[in-house]
Each structure stands twice: as structure tokens, then as C-alpha cells.
Predicted model as a PDB file, atoms N, CA, C, CB and O in Angstrom, pLDDT in the B-factor column:
MODEL        1                                                                  
ATOM      1  N   MET A   1       0.817  -1.196   0.000  1.00 90.00           N  
ATOM      2  CA  MET A   1       0.000   0.000   0.000  1.00 90.00           C  
ATOM      3  C   MET A   1       0.861   1.262   0.000  1.00 90.00           C  
ATOM      4  CB  MET A   1      -0.930  -0.003   1.201  1.00 90.00           C  
ATOM      5  O   MET A   1       0.507   2.259  -0.628  1.00 90.00           O  
ATOM      6  N   VAL A   2       1.983   1.216   0.699  1.00 91.00           N  
ATOM      7  CA  VAL A   2       2.882   2.375   0.710  1.00 91.00           C  
ATOM      8  C   VAL A   2       3.390   2.654  -0.700  1.00 91.00           C  
ATOM      9  CB  VAL A   2       4.071   2.140   1.675  1.00 91.00           C  
ATOM     10  O   VAL A   2       3.532   3.812  -1.095  1.00 91.00           O  
ATOM     11  N   GLU A   3       3.662   1.602  -1.454  1.00 90.00           N  
ATOM     12  CA  GLU A   3       4.143   1.769  -2.826  1.00 90.00           C  
ATOM     13  C   GLU A   3       3.150   2.554  -3.683  1.00 90.00           C  
ATOM     14  CB  GLU A   3       4.408   0.405  -3.458  1.00 90.00           C  
ATOM     15  O   GLU A   3       3.557   3.347  -4.532  1.00 90.00           O  
ATOM     16  N   ARG A   4       1.865   2.340  -3.467  1.00 93.00           N  
ATOM     17  CA  ARG A   4       0.827   2.984  -4.281  1.00 93.00           C  
ATOM     18  C   ARG A   4       0.337   4.301  -3.684  1.00 93.00           C  
ATOM     19  CB  ARG A   4      -0.346   2.045  -4.453  1.00 93.00           C  
ATOM     20  O   ARG A   4      -0.455   5.004  -4.312  1.00 93.00           O  
ATOM     21  N   SER A   5       0.795   4.643  -2.487  1.00 94.00           N  
ATOM     22  CA  SER A   5       0.309   5.851  -1.806  1.00 94.00           C  
ATOM     23  C   SER A   5       1.021   7.110  -2.300  1.00 94.00           C  
ATOM     24  CB  SER A   5       0.495   5.714  -0.293  1.00 94.00           C  
ATOM     25  O   SER A   5       2.100   7.050  -2.890  1.00 94.00           O  
ATOM     26  N   ARG A   6       0.387   8.239  -2.041  1.00 96.00           N  
ATOM     27  CA  ARG A   6       1.019   9.532  -2.326  1.00 96.00           C  
ATOM     28  C   ARG A   6       1.590  10.139  -1.059  1.00 96.00           C  
ATOM     29  CB  ARG A   6       0.013  10.499  -2.968  1.00 96.00           C  
ATOM     30  O   ARG A   6       2.432  11.034  -1.127  1.00 96.00           O  
ATOM     31  N   ALA A   7       1.139   9.660   0.113  1.00 97.00           N  
ATOM     32  CA  ALA A   7       1.601  10.182   1.396  1.00 97.00           C  
ATOM     33  C   ALA A   7       1.217   9.200   2.493  1.00 97.00           C  
ATOM     34  CB  ALA A   7       1.003  11.593   1.678  1.00 97.00           C  
ATOM     35  O   ALA A   7       0.406   8.298   2.283  1.00 97.00           O  
ATOM     36  N   LEU A   8       1.815   9.390   3.673  1.00 96.00           N  
ATOM     37  CA  LEU A   8       1.493   8.579   4.838  1.00 96.00           C  
ATOM     38  C   LEU A   8       1.181   9.525   5.988  1.00 96.00           C  
ATOM     39  CB  LEU A   8       2.663   7.603   5.204  1.00 96.00           C  
ATOM     40  O   LEU A   8       1.945  10.447   6.272  1.00 96.00           O  
ATOM     41  N   ILE A   9       0.056   9.289   6.644  1.00 94.00           N  
ATOM     42  CA  ILE A   9      -0.317  10.066   7.826  1.00 94.00           C  
ATOM     43  C   ILE A   9      -0.372   9.108   9.007  1.00 94.00           C  
ATOM     44  CB  ILE A   9      -1.693  10.805   7.627  1.00 94.00           C  
ATOM     45  O   ILE A   9      -1.062   8.091   8.955  1.00 94.00           O  
ATOM     46  N   VAL A  10       0.354   9.432  10.067  1.00 95.00           N  
ATOM     47  CA  VAL A  10       0.367   8.640  11.290  1.00 95.00           C  
ATOM     48  C   VAL A  10      -0.431   9.411  12.331  1.00 95.00           C  
ATOM     49  CB  VAL A  10       1.837   8.350  11.784  1.00 95.00           C  
ATOM     50  O   VAL A  10      -0.147  10.577  12.604  1.00 95.00           O  
ATOM     51  N   LEU A  11      -1.432   8.755  12.911  1.00 94.00           N  
ATOM     52  CA  LEU A  11      -2.306   9.399  13.888  1.00 94.00           C  
ATOM     53  C   LEU A  11      -2.200   8.709  15.238  1.00 94.00           C  
ATOM     54  CB  LEU A  11      -3.761   9.390  13.402  1.00 94.00           C  
ATOM     55  O   LEU A  11      -2.543   7.535  15.377  1.00 94.00           O  
ATOM     56  N   GLY A  12      -1.721   9.451  16.231  1.00 93.00           N  
ATOM     57  CA  GLY A  12      -1.727   8.975  17.605  1.00 93.00           C  
ATOM     58  C   GLY A  12      -0.886   7.748  17.887  1.00 93.00           C  
ATOM     59  O   GLY A  12      -1.353   6.817  18.543  1.00 93.00           O  
ATOM     60  N   SER A  13       0.334   7.729  17.409  1.00 90.00           N  
ATOM     61  CA  SER A  13       1.237   6.611  17.678  1.00 90.00           C  
ATOM     62  C   SER A  13       2.626   7.126  17.979  1.00 90.00           C  
ATOM     63  CB  SER A  13       1.276   5.639  16.494  1.00 90.00           C  
ATOM     64  O   SER A  13       3.117   8.033  17.307  1.00 90.00           O  
ATOM     65  N   SER A  14       3.263   6.549  18.988  1.00 89.00           N  
ATOM     66  CA  SER A  14       4.651   6.912  19.296  1.00 89.00           C  
ATOM     67  C   SER A  14       5.612   6.189  18.360  1.00 89.00           C  
ATOM     68  CB  SER A  14       4.987   6.579  20.764  1.00 89.00           C  
ATOM     69  O   SER A  14       6.800   6.510  18.315  1.00 89.00           O  
ATOM     70  N   LEU A  15       5.102   5.219  17.617  1.00 92.00           N  
ATOM     71  CA  LEU A  15       5.887   4.419  16.674  1.00 92.00           C  
ATOM     72  C   LEU A  15       6.990   3.624  17.354  1.00 92.00           C  
ATOM     73  CB  LEU A  15       6.492   5.312  15.621  1.00 92.00           C  
ATOM     74  O   LEU A  15       8.019   3.338  16.742  1.00 92.00           O  
ATOM     75  N   THR A  16       6.782   3.265  18.619  1.00 89.00           N  
ATOM     76  CA  THR A  16       7.778   2.459  19.312  1.00 89.00           C  
ATOM     77  C   THR A  16       7.768   1.013  18.833  1.00 89.00           C  
ATOM     78  CB  THR A  16       7.541   2.509  20.809  1.00 89.00           C  
ATOM     79  O   THR A  16       8.769   0.307  18.963  1.00 89.00           O  
ATOM     80  N   VAL A  17       6.651   0.574  18.285  1.00 87.00           N  
ATOM     81  CA  VAL A  17       6.554  -0.787  17.762  1.00 87.00           C  
ATOM     82  C   VAL A  17       7.072  -0.793  16.322  1.00 87.00           C  
ATOM     83  CB  VAL A  17       5.079  -1.317  17.832  1.00 87.00           C  
ATOM     84  O   VAL A  17       6.701   0.063  15.519  1.00 87.00           O  
ATOM     85  N   MET A  18       7.912  -1.742  16.010  1.00 88.00           N  
ATOM     86  CA  MET A  18       8.551  -1.789  14.688  1.00 88.00           C  
ATOM     87  C   MET A  18       7.535  -1.899  13.564  1.00 88.00           C  
ATOM     88  CB  MET A  18       9.517  -2.956  14.614  1.00 88.00           C  
ATOM     89  O   MET A  18       7.758  -1.353  12.483  1.00 88.00           O  
ATOM     90  N   SER A  19       6.412  -2.599  13.794  1.00 86.00           N  
ATOM     91  CA  SER A  19       5.445  -2.794  12.714  1.00 86.00           C  
ATOM     92  C   SER A  19       4.900  -1.475  12.185  1.00 86.00           C  
ATOM     93  CB  SER A  19       4.300  -3.662  13.191  1.00 86.00           C  
ATOM     94  O   SER A  19       4.626  -1.369  10.989  1.00 86.00           O  
ATOM     95  N   GLY A  20       4.736  -0.473  13.031  1.00 91.00           N  
ATOM     96  CA  GLY A  20       4.295   0.844  12.574  1.00 91.00           C  
ATOM     97  C   GLY A  20       5.449   1.685  12.039  1.00 91.00           C  
ATOM     98  O   GLY A  20       5.312   2.374  11.028  1.00 91.00           O  
ATOM     99  N   PHE A  21       6.564   1.622  12.715  1.00 95.00           N  
ATOM    100  CA  PHE A  21       7.734   2.422  12.348  1.00 95.00           C  
ATOM    101  C   PHE A  21       8.258   2.052  10.959  1.00 95.00           C  
ATOM    102  CB  PHE A  21       8.842   2.241  13.387  1.00 95.00           C  
ATOM    103  O   PHE A  21       8.757   2.911  10.232  1.00 95.00           O  
ATOM    104  N   ARG A  22       8.145   0.782  10.595  1.00 96.00           N  
ATOM    105  CA  ARG A  22       8.657   0.362   9.283  1.00 96.00           C  
ATOM    106  C   ARG A  22       7.887   0.997   8.135  1.00 96.00           C  
ATOM    107  CB  ARG A  22       8.598  -1.150   9.157  1.00 96.00           C  
ATOM    108  O   ARG A  22       8.458   1.219   7.067  1.00 96.00           O  
ATOM    109  N   TYR A  23       6.594   1.298   8.327  1.00 96.00           N  
ATOM    110  CA  TYR A  23       5.832   1.987   7.283  1.00 96.00           C  
ATOM    111  C   TYR A  23       6.361   3.405   7.078  1.00 96.00           C  
ATOM    112  CB  TYR A  23       4.334   2.025   7.643  1.00 96.00           C  
ATOM    113  O   TYR A  23       6.443   3.886   5.948  1.00 96.00           O  
ATOM    114  N   VAL A  24       6.714   4.059   8.160  1.00 97.00           N  
ATOM    115  CA  VAL A  24       7.267   5.410   8.074  1.00 97.00           C  
ATOM    116  C   VAL A  24       8.594   5.385   7.328  1.00 97.00           C  
ATOM    117  CB  VAL A  24       7.453   6.016   9.481  1.00 97.00           C  
ATOM    118  O   VAL A  24       8.816   6.187   6.421  1.00 97.00           O  
ATOM    119  N   ARG A  25       9.463   4.479   7.705  1.00 97.00           N  
ATOM    120  CA  ARG A  25      10.758   4.371   7.024  1.00 97.00           C  
ATOM    121  C   ARG A  25      10.590   4.037   5.548  1.00 97.00           C  
ATOM    122  CB  ARG A  25      11.625   3.310   7.699  1.00 97.00           C  
ATOM    123  O   ARG A  25      11.288   4.590   4.699  1.00 97.00           O  
ATOM    124  N   HIS A  26       9.673   3.140   5.246  1.00 97.00           N  
ATOM    125  CA  HIS A  26       9.434   2.738   3.861  1.00 97.00           C  
ATOM    126  C   HIS A  26       8.908   3.917   3.041  1.00 97.00           C  
ATOM    127  CB  HIS A  26       8.437   1.561   3.805  1.00 97.00           C  
ATOM    128  O   HIS A  26       9.385   4.160   1.932  1.00 97.00           O  
ATOM    129  N   ALA A  27       7.935   4.647   3.576  1.00 97.00           N  
ATOM    130  CA  ALA A  27       7.368   5.802   2.863  1.00 97.00           C  
ATOM    131  C   ALA A  27       8.438   6.866   2.641  1.00 97.00           C  
ATOM    132  CB  ALA A  27       6.173   6.400   3.649  1.00 97.00           C  
ATOM    133  O   ALA A  27       8.556   7.410   1.542  1.00 97.00           O  
ATOM    134  N   ALA A  28       9.208   7.161   3.666  1.00 97.00           N  
ATOM    135  CA  ALA A  28      10.265   8.172   3.537  1.00 97.00           C  
ATOM    136  C   ALA A  28      11.312   7.732   2.513  1.00 97.00           C  
ATOM    137  CB  ALA A  28      10.935   8.433   4.906  1.00 97.00           C  
ATOM    138  O   ALA A  28      11.819   8.550   1.746  1.00 97.00           O  
ATOM    139  N   GLY A  29      11.629   6.453   2.506  1.00 96.00           N  
ATOM    140  CA  GLY A  29      12.593   5.926   1.541  1.00 96.00           C  
ATOM    141  C   GLY A  29      12.094   5.996   0.104  1.00 96.00           C  
ATOM    142  O   GLY A  29      12.891   6.007  -0.834  1.00 96.00           O  
ATOM    143  N   ARG A  30      10.788   6.044  -0.067  1.00 96.00           N  
ATOM    144  CA  ARG A  30      10.177   6.154  -1.394  1.00 96.00           C  
ATOM    145  C   ARG A  30       9.813   7.600  -1.724  1.00 96.00           C  
ATOM    146  CB  ARG A  30       8.929   5.270  -1.477  1.00 96.00           C  
ATOM    147  O   ARG A  30       9.089   7.863  -2.684  1.00 96.00           O  
ATOM    148  N   GLN A  31      10.317   8.526  -0.927  1.00 96.00           N  
ATOM    149  CA  GLN A  31      10.092   9.962  -1.136  1.00 96.00           C  
ATOM    150  C   GLN A  31       8.622  10.358  -1.005  1.00 96.00           C  
ATOM    151  CB  GLN A  31      10.601  10.368  -2.504  1.00 96.00           C  
ATOM    152  O   GLN A  31       8.180  11.315  -1.640  1.00 96.00           O  
ATOM    153  N   ARG A  32       7.865   9.630  -0.185  1.00 97.00           N  
ATOM    154  CA  ARG A  32       6.478   9.986   0.085  1.00 97.00           C  
ATOM    155  C   ARG A  32       6.449  10.917   1.287  1.00 97.00           C  
ATOM    156  CB  ARG A  32       5.602   8.719   0.335  1.00 97.00           C  
ATOM    157  O   ARG A  32       7.182  10.686   2.249  1.00 97.00           O  
ATOM    158  N   PRO A  33       5.633  11.955   1.267  1.00 98.00           N  
ATOM    159  CA  PRO A  33       5.504  12.801   2.453  1.00 98.00           C  
ATOM    160  C   PRO A  33       4.962  11.984   3.627  1.00 98.00           C  
ATOM    161  CB  PRO A  33       4.581  14.011   2.164  1.00 98.00           C  
ATOM    162  O   PRO A  33       4.068  11.154   3.463  1.00 98.00           O  
ATOM    163  N   VAL A  34       5.515  12.233   4.804  1.00 97.00           N  
ATOM    164  CA  VAL A  34       5.070  11.575   6.035  1.00 97.00           C  
ATOM    165  C   VAL A  34       4.669  12.661   7.017  1.00 97.00           C  
ATOM    166  CB  VAL A  34       6.188  10.648   6.638  1.00 97.00           C  
ATOM    167  O   VAL A  34       5.468  13.539   7.341  1.00 97.00           O  
ATOM    168  N   VAL A  35       3.426  12.600   7.494  1.00 96.00           N  
ATOM    169  CA  VAL A  35       2.911  13.548   8.479  1.00 96.00           C  
ATOM    170  C   VAL A  35       2.545  12.764   9.730  1.00 96.00           C  
ATOM    171  CB  VAL A  35       1.674  14.346   7.924  1.00 96.00           C  
ATOM    172  O   VAL A  35       1.845  11.755   9.653  1.00 96.00           O  
ATOM    173  N   ILE A  36       3.016  13.225  10.878  1.00 96.00           N  
ATOM    174  CA  ILE A  36       2.747  12.547  12.145  1.00 96.00           C  
ATOM    175  C   ILE A  36       2.001  13.496  13.074  1.00 96.00           C  
ATOM    176  CB  ILE A  36       4.065  12.055  12.805  1.00 96.00           C  
ATOM    177  O   ILE A  36       2.455  14.608  13.342  1.00 96.00           O  
ATOM    178  N   VAL A  37       0.840  13.038  13.564  1.00 95.00           N  
ATOM    179  CA  VAL A  37       0.062  13.786  14.557  1.00 95.00           C  
ATOM    180  C   VAL A  37       0.054  12.946  15.826  1.00 95.00           C  
ATOM    181  CB  VAL A  37      -1.415  14.094  14.049  1.00 95.00           C  
ATOM    182  O   VAL A  37      -0.490  11.842  15.844  1.00 95.00           O  
ATOM    183  N   ASN A  38       0.657  13.468  16.884  1.00 96.00           N  
ATOM    184  CA  ASN A  38       0.776  12.731  18.137  1.00 96.00           C  
ATOM    185  C   ASN A  38       1.095  13.715  19.258  1.00 96.00           C  
ATOM    186  CB  ASN A  38       1.871  11.624  18.036  1.00 96.00           C  
ATOM    187  O   ASN A  38       1.657  14.783  19.014  1.00 96.00           O  
ATOM    188  N   GLN A  39       0.740  13.356  20.470  1.00 95.00           N  
ATOM    189  CA  GLN A  39       1.175  14.161  21.613  1.00 95.00           C  
ATOM    190  C   GLN A  39       2.562  13.689  22.010  1.00 95.00           C  
ATOM    191  CB  GLN A  39       0.171  14.051  22.818  1.00 95.00           C  
ATOM    192  O   GLN A  39       2.736  12.552  22.450  1.00 95.00           O  
ATOM    193  N   GLY A  40       3.533  14.548  21.856  1.00 95.00           N  
ATOM    194  CA  GLY A  40       4.905  14.204  22.185  1.00 95.00           C  
ATOM    195  C   GLY A  40       5.675  13.690  20.987  1.00 95.00           C  
ATOM    196  O   GLY A  40       5.127  13.468  19.908  1.00 95.00           O  
ATOM    197  N   ALA A  41       6.949  13.512  21.212  1.00 95.00           N  
ATOM    198  CA  ALA A  41       7.852  13.056  20.155  1.00 95.00           C  
ATOM    199  C   ALA A  41       7.579  11.603  19.806  1.00 95.00           C  
ATOM    200  CB  ALA A  41       9.315  13.232  20.579  1.00 95.00           C  
ATOM    201  O   ALA A  41       7.062  10.842  20.623  1.00 95.00           O  
ATOM    202  N   THR A  42       7.933  11.227  18.579  1.00 95.00           N  
ATOM    203  CA  THR A  42       7.810   9.839  18.147  1.00 95.00           C  
ATOM    204  C   THR A  42       9.140   9.369  17.574  1.00 95.00           C  
ATOM    205  CB  THR A  42       6.675   9.680  17.102  1.00 95.00           C  
ATOM    206  O   THR A  42      10.017  10.170  17.251  1.00 95.00           O  
ATOM    207  N   ARG A  43       9.260   8.099  17.463  1.00 95.00           N  
ATOM    208  CA  ARG A  43      10.465   7.494  16.894  1.00 95.00           C  
ATOM    209  C   ARG A  43      10.606   7.843  15.410  1.00 95.00           C  
ATOM    210  CB  ARG A  43      10.434   5.965  17.078  1.00 95.00           C  
ATOM    211  O   ARG A  43      11.708   7.774  14.866  1.00 95.00           O  
ATOM    212  N   GLY A  44       9.509   8.214  14.750  1.00 96.00           N  
ATOM    213  CA  GLY A  44       9.546   8.505  13.329  1.00 96.00           C  
ATOM    214  C   GLY A  44       9.727   9.968  12.975  1.00 96.00           C  
ATOM    215  O   GLY A  44       9.750  10.311  11.793  1.00 96.00           O  
ATOM    216  N   ASP A  45       9.857  10.838  13.964  1.00 97.00           N  
ATOM    217  CA  ASP A  45       9.930  12.274  13.685  1.00 97.00           C  
ATOM    218  C   ASP A  45      11.053  12.653  12.722  1.00 97.00           C  
ATOM    219  CB  ASP A  45      10.109  13.027  14.971  1.00 97.00           C  
ATOM    220  O   ASP A  45      10.899  13.576  11.921  1.00 97.00           O  
ATOM    221  N   GLY A  46      12.157  11.960  12.794  1.00 97.00           N  
ATOM    222  CA  GLY A  46      13.280  12.257  11.908  1.00 97.00           C  
ATOM    223  C   GLY A  46      13.003  11.937  10.443  1.00 97.00           C  
ATOM    224  O   GLY A  46      13.691  12.445   9.557  1.00 97.00           O  
ATOM    225  N   TYR A  47      12.020  11.115  10.184  1.00 97.00           N  
ATOM    226  CA  TYR A  47      11.636  10.753   8.815  1.00 97.00           C  
ATOM    227  C   TYR A  47      10.474  11.597   8.302  1.00 97.00           C  
ATOM    228  CB  TYR A  47      11.265   9.279   8.749  1.00 97.00           C  
ATOM    229  O   TYR A  47      10.163  11.576   7.111  1.00 97.00           O  
ATOM    230  N   ALA A  48       9.835  12.337   9.202  1.00 97.00           N  
ATOM    231  CA  ALA A  48       8.597  13.043   8.865  1.00 97.00           C  
ATOM    232  C   ALA A  48       8.848  14.311   8.069  1.00 97.00           C  
ATOM    233  CB  ALA A  48       7.837  13.381  10.121  1.00 97.00           C  
ATOM    234  O   ALA A  48       9.825  15.028   8.285  1.00 97.00           O  
ATOM    235  N   THR A  49       7.940  14.564   7.146  1.00 97.00           N  
ATOM    236  CA  THR A  49       7.911  15.822   6.414  1.00 97.00           C  
ATOM    237  C   THR A  49       7.361  16.912   7.320  1.00 97.00           C  
ATOM    238  CB  THR A  49       7.063  15.697   5.123  1.00 97.00           C  
ATOM    239  O   THR A  49       7.795  18.063   7.264  1.00 97.00           O  
ATOM    240  N   ALA A  50       6.389  16.528   8.163  1.00 97.00           N  
ATOM    241  CA  ALA A  50       5.779  17.461   9.113  1.00 97.00           C  
ATOM    242  C   ALA A  50       5.283  16.685  10.328  1.00 97.00           C  
ATOM    243  CB  ALA A  50       4.611  18.254   8.449  1.00 97.00           C  
ATOM    244  O   ALA A  50       4.865  15.533  10.216  1.00 97.00           O  
ATOM    245  N   THR A  51       5.335  17.334  11.488  1.00 97.00           N  
ATOM    246  CA  THR A  51       4.787  16.752  12.710  1.00 97.00           C  
ATOM    247  C   THR A  51       3.878  17.779  13.376  1.00 97.00           C  
ATOM    248  CB  THR A  51       5.925  16.300  13.679  1.00 97.00           C  
ATOM    249  O   THR A  51       4.082  18.987  13.256  1.00 97.00           O  
ATOM    250  N   LEU A  52       2.879  17.272  14.076  1.00 96.00           N  
ATOM    251  CA  LEU A  52       1.988  18.132  14.848  1.00 96.00           C  
ATOM    252  C   LEU A  52       1.877  17.528  16.232  1.00 96.00           C  
ATOM    253  CB  LEU A  52       0.578  18.280  14.170  1.00 96.00           C  
ATOM    254  O   LEU A  52       1.348  16.429  16.396  1.00 96.00           O  
ATOM    255  N   ASP A  53       2.376  18.248  17.230  1.00 96.00           N  
ATOM    256  CA  ASP A  53       2.316  17.801  18.617  1.00 96.00           C  
ATOM    257  C   ASP A  53       1.014  18.325  19.204  1.00 96.00           C  
ATOM    258  CB  ASP A  53       3.562  18.295  19.445  1.00 96.00           C  
ATOM    259  O   ASP A  53       0.939  19.467  19.659  1.00 96.00           O  
ATOM    260  N   ALA A  54      -0.015  17.474  19.189  1.00 95.00           N  
ATOM    261  CA  ALA A  54      -1.342  17.901  19.620  1.00 95.00           C  
ATOM    262  C   ALA A  54      -2.176  16.680  19.994  1.00 95.00           C  
ATOM    263  CB  ALA A  54      -2.045  18.725  18.510  1.00 95.00           C  
ATOM    264  O   ALA A  54      -1.924  15.577  19.509  1.00 95.00           O  
ATOM    265  N   PRO A  55      -3.183  16.886  20.871  1.00 95.00           N  
ATOM    266  CA  PRO A  55      -4.078  15.777  21.200  1.00 95.00           C  
ATOM    267  C   PRO A  55      -4.891  15.364  19.979  1.00 95.00           C  
ATOM    268  CB  PRO A  55      -5.016  16.163  22.358  1.00 95.00           C  
ATOM    269  O   PRO A  55      -5.479  16.207  19.301  1.00 95.00           O  
ATOM    270  N   LEU A  56      -4.920  14.089  19.708  1.00 93.00           N  
ATOM    271  CA  LEU A  56      -5.545  13.592  18.488  1.00 93.00           C  
ATOM    272  C   LEU A  56      -7.046  13.845  18.433  1.00 93.00           C  
ATOM    273  CB  LEU A  56      -5.283  12.125  18.353  1.00 93.00           C  
ATOM    274  O   LEU A  56      -7.557  14.279  17.400  1.00 93.00           O  
ATOM    275  N   GLY A  57      -7.757  13.584  19.515  1.00 93.00           N  
ATOM    276  CA  GLY A  57      -9.211  13.759  19.523  1.00 93.00           C  
ATOM    277  C   GLY A  57      -9.633  15.168  19.154  1.00 93.00           C  
ATOM    278  O   GLY A  57     -10.471  15.362  18.273  1.00 93.00           O  
ATOM    279  N   ARG A  58      -9.058  16.143  19.823  1.00 93.00           N  
ATOM    280  CA  ARG A  58      -9.398  17.543  19.545  1.00 93.00           C  
ATOM    281  C   ARG A  58      -8.960  17.953  18.140  1.00 93.00           C  
ATOM    282  CB  ARG A  58      -8.748  18.467  20.584  1.00 93.00           C  
ATOM    283  O   ARG A  58      -9.672  18.685  17.453  1.00 93.00           O  
ATOM    284  N   THR A  59      -7.804  17.485  17.720  1.00 92.00           N  
ATOM    285  CA  THR A  59      -7.286  17.832  16.393  1.00 92.00           C  
ATOM    286  C   THR A  59      -8.205  17.311  15.294  1.00 92.00           C  
ATOM    287  CB  THR A  59      -5.870  17.268  16.205  1.00 92.00           C  
ATOM    288  O   THR A  59      -8.521  18.042  14.355  1.00 92.00           O  
ATOM    289  N   LEU A  60      -8.635  16.063  15.401  1.00 91.00           N  
ATOM    290  CA  LEU A  60      -9.527  15.502  14.380  1.00 91.00           C  
ATOM    291  C   LEU A  60     -10.908  16.152  14.424  1.00 91.00           C  
ATOM    292  CB  LEU A  60      -9.659  13.987  14.565  1.00 91.00           C  
ATOM    293  O   LEU A  60     -11.526  16.363  13.380  1.00 91.00           O  
ATOM    294  N   THR A  61     -11.397  16.470  15.625  1.00 92.00           N  
ATOM    295  CA  THR A  61     -12.687  17.161  15.746  1.00 92.00           C  
ATOM    296  C   THR A  61     -12.617  18.519  15.084  1.00 92.00           C  
ATOM    297  CB  THR A  61     -13.095  17.311  17.224  1.00 92.00           C  
ATOM    298  O   THR A  61     -13.539  18.903  14.364  1.00 92.00           O  
ATOM    299  N   ASP A  62     -11.539  19.256  15.311  1.00 92.00           N  
ATOM    300  CA  ASP A  62     -11.359  20.568  14.677  1.00 92.00           C  
ATOM    301  C   ASP A  62     -11.239  20.440  13.170  1.00 92.00           C  
ATOM    302  CB  ASP A  62     -10.123  21.270  15.238  1.00 92.00           C  
ATOM    303  O   ASP A  62     -11.769  21.273  12.435  1.00 92.00           O  
ATOM    304  N   LEU A  63     -10.557  19.420  12.702  1.00 87.00           N  
ATOM    305  CA  LEU A  63     -10.404  19.203  11.260  1.00 87.00           C  
ATOM    306  C   LEU A  63     -11.760  18.939  10.595  1.00 87.00           C  
ATOM    307  CB  LEU A  63      -9.447  18.023  10.996  1.00 87.00           C  
ATOM    308  O   LEU A  63     -12.048  19.483   9.528  1.00 87.00           O  
ATOM    309  N   VAL A  64     -12.576  18.117  11.218  1.00 89.00           N  
ATOM    310  CA  VAL A  64     -13.911  17.849  10.673  1.00 89.00           C  
ATOM    311  C   VAL A  64     -14.741  19.125  10.649  1.00 89.00           C  
ATOM    312  CB  VAL A  64     -14.630  16.761  11.498  1.00 89.00           C  
ATOM    313  O   VAL A  64     -15.494  19.359   9.704  1.00 89.00           O  
ATOM    314  N   ALA A  65     -14.607  19.956  11.689  1.00 92.00           N  
ATOM    315  CA  ALA A  65     -15.350  21.216  11.727  1.00 92.00           C  
ATOM    316  C   ALA A  65     -14.937  22.132  10.580  1.00 92.00           C  
ATOM    317  CB  ALA A  65     -15.133  21.922  13.069  1.00 92.00           C  
ATOM    318  O   ALA A  65     -15.777  22.832  10.014  1.00 92.00           O  
ATOM    319  N   VAL A  66     -13.666  22.135  10.239  1.00 92.00           N  
ATOM    320  CA  VAL A  66     -13.168  22.988   9.155  1.00 92.00           C  
ATOM    321  C   VAL A  66     -13.564  22.422   7.789  1.00 92.00           C  
ATOM    322  CB  VAL A  66     -11.636  23.132   9.246  1.00 92.00           C  
ATOM    323  O   VAL A  66     -14.004  23.156   6.904  1.00 92.00           O  
ATOM    324  N   LEU A  67     -13.402  21.113   7.635  1.00 89.00           N  
ATOM    325  CA  LEU A  67     -13.657  20.495   6.330  1.00 89.00           C  
ATOM    326  C   LEU A  67     -15.126  20.146   6.095  1.00 89.00           C  
ATOM    327  CB  LEU A  67     -12.827  19.250   6.192  1.00 89.00           C  
ATOM    328  O   LEU A  67     -15.564  20.027   4.951  1.00 89.00           O  
ATOM    329  N   GLY A  68     -15.876  19.984   7.166  1.00 86.00           N  
ATOM    330  CA  GLY A  68     -17.268  19.555   7.054  1.00 86.00           C  
ATOM    331  C   GLY A  68     -17.375  18.064   7.239  1.00 86.00           C  
ATOM    332  O   GLY A  68     -16.382  17.346   7.123  1.00 86.00           O  
ATOM    333  N   SER A  69     -18.554  17.597   7.523  1.00 73.00           N  
ATOM    334  CA  SER A  69     -18.798  16.173   7.753  1.00 73.00           C  
ATOM    335  C   SER A  69     -18.683  15.392   6.449  1.00 73.00           C  
ATOM    336  CB  SER A  69     -20.186  15.956   8.381  1.00 73.00           C  
ATOM    337  O   SER A  69     -19.048  15.889   5.383  1.00 73.00           O  
ATOM    338  N   PRO A  70     -18.165  14.147   6.541  1.00 68.00           N  
ATOM    339  CA  PRO A  70     -18.104  13.308   5.345  1.00 68.00           C  
ATOM    340  C   PRO A  70     -19.504  13.015   4.837  1.00 68.00           C  
ATOM    341  CB  PRO A  70     -17.356  11.995   5.635  1.00 68.00           C  
ATOM    342  O   PRO A  70     -20.448  12.932   5.623  1.00 68.00           O  
ATOM    343  N   ARG A  71     -19.643  12.860   3.551  1.00 68.00           N  
ATOM    344  CA  ARG A  71     -20.967  12.586   2.973  1.00 68.00           C  
ATOM    345  C   ARG A  71     -21.131  11.146   2.632  1.00 68.00           C  
ATOM    346  CB  ARG A  71     -21.199  13.417   1.744  1.00 68.00           C  
ATOM    347  O   ARG A  71     -22.185  10.745   2.136  1.00 68.00           O  
TER     348      ARG A  71                                                      
ENDMDL                                                                          
END                                                                             
């Protein structure tokens, strides 16, 4: 799936488990943008194109408010 993706978004994970971290490394190695939203630093921050240190629940609620509800 990473091969066919245009970007990778990580939501609410410290990426301490290798199974998640390997997707970040793979996407970065394929020059795909990697965005991480998490409270605090993650193991994947060095591979990320952008990081947002914020609570996930509030961040996603605010995003839905800005973009509108899915149809």
C-alpha cells in the first residue's frame, strides 16, 4: 500500500513498535511525504515531512469542523 500511496499520515502513535515504524521508514525511503500527529515526540519524527504535537481527539474534531462532515 505504501508503494501505491502519495503520502502517509500517522495518527496517535509513538511508533515504538517496529510494525508501525517500518511503514514510516518505507514511505520516507520512497520519497512519500510523512505527516505525524501525536502528543509528544515519536520514533519517526526524523523521517517526517511534518509533525503536529497535539491531542488527536481535539485535532480531528477541529479538522472535521473545518472540512465539514463526510458525505
